[in-house]
C-alpha positions in Angstrom: 1.5 1.0 -0.3 1.3 0.4 -4.0 1.0 -3.2 -5.1 1.1 -4.4 -8.7 -0.1 -8.0 -9.3 0.9 -9.4 -12.6 -0.6 -12.4 -14.4 -0.1 -14.0 -17.7 3.1 -14.8 -19.5 4.5 -18.3 -20.3 6.0 -20.2 -23.2 4.8 -19.7 -26.7 6.0 -20.4 -30.2 7.2 -17.6 -32.5 4.2 -16.0 -34.2 1.9 -16.7 -31.2 0.2 -14.5 -28.7 0.2 -13.9 -25.0 -1.7 -11.5 -22.8 -0.3 -9.9 -19.6 -2.4 -8.3 -16.9 -1.5 -6.0 -14.1 -4.0 -5.4 -11.3 -3.6 -2.3 -9.1 -5.6 -0.5 -6.5 -8.1 2.1 -7.7 -5.9 4.9 -6.4 -2.8 3.6 -8.2 -4.7 3.0 -11.4 -6.2 6.5 -11.4 -3.2 8.6 -10.3 -0.1 6.9 -11.7 1.5 6.5 -15.0 1.4 2.7 -15.6 2.9 0.5 -18.2 5.3 -2.4 -18.9 9.0 -2.8 -19.0 11.0 -5.9 -19.9 14.5 -7.2 -19.2 16.2 -9.9 -21.3 19.2 -11.8 -20.0 22.3 -9.6 -20.2 20.4 -6.5 -21.3 19.1 -3.4 -19.6 15.5 -2.9 -18.7 13.5 -1.5 -21.7 10.3 0.4 -21.7 7.8 -1.6 -23.8 4.5 0.2 -23.5 2.9 2.9 -21.4 -0.8 3.7 -20.9 -1.3 7.0 -22.7 0.1 5.7 -25.3 3.8 4.9 -25.9 5.3 1.9 -27.6 8.9 0.9 -28.2 9.7 0.8 -31.8 10.5 -2.9 -31.6 6.9 -3.7 -30.6 4.8 -1.2 -32.5 2.1 -2.9 -34.5 2.4 -6.1 -32.5 1.7 -5.1 -28.9 -1.3 -3.3 -27.5 -1.7 -1.7 -24.1 -5.2 -1.3 -22.7 -6.8 -0.3 -19.5 -9.8 -2.0 -17.8 -11.2 0.8 -15.7 -13.8 -1.4 -14.0 -11.1 -3.7 -12.6 -8.2 -1.2 -12.3 -6.2 -3.4 -14.6 -3.6 -2.6 -17.3 -3.2 -5.3 -20.0 -0.6 -5.9 -22.6 -1.7 -8.0 -25.6 1.3 -9.3 -27.4 0.8 -10.7 -30.9 3.2 -12.0 -33.6 5.7 -12.8 -30.8 9.4 -13.2 -31.8 12.2 -15.0 -30.0 13.7 -11.6 -29.2 10.7 -10.7 -27.1 11.8 -13.3 -24.6 12.3 -11.5 -21.3 10.9 -10.9 -17.8 8.1 -8.4 -18.1 7.4 -6.0 -15.3 4.3 -3.9 -14.6 5.3 -0.4 -13.4 3.7 2.6 -11.8 5.2 6.1 -11.4 4.2 9.6 -10.4 6.4 11.5 -12.9 4.1 13.2 -15.4 4.2 12.6 -19.2 5.3 9.3 -20.6 8.8 8.8 -19.1 10.7 5.8 -20.4 13.5 5.5 -18.0 13.3 2.8 -15.3 14.5 5.3 -12.8 11.3 7.3 -13.3 9.1 4.5 -11.9 8.7 4.0 -8.2 6.8 0.8 -8.1 7.4 -2.5 -9.9 5.6 -5.8 -10.0 7.3 -9.1 -9.3 7.9 -9.8 -13.0 6.5 -12.5 -15.2 8.5 -14.6 -17.6 7.7 -14.6 -21.4 9.6 -17.1 -23.5 9.2 -17.3 -27.2 10.6 -20.3 -28.9 11.8 -20.3 -32.5 
């Protein structure tokens, strides 16, 4: 069974930074495409960043995805945060090759962590 354990998130002022982490098993970390999605109230889930590397246009230059091989962890460093970045962020893992950006392409989801950016 694939488990994704997220940490990080919280409340920050606009222009600030946050770091999200997602811990997975060694097998999941090695075999699956992993990344981050987010969902804001009233909006569809959006692919933010994928290990490999993909970034949504809205976060390019501000967010950085990285992999900690020793700890089987995927991190998302978020800088210059904006109020529009406010959402629940989900770590994902999927077996579809390439860098798929549709939520339907991901089999496993973390529990989600809230990121709130105040203006």
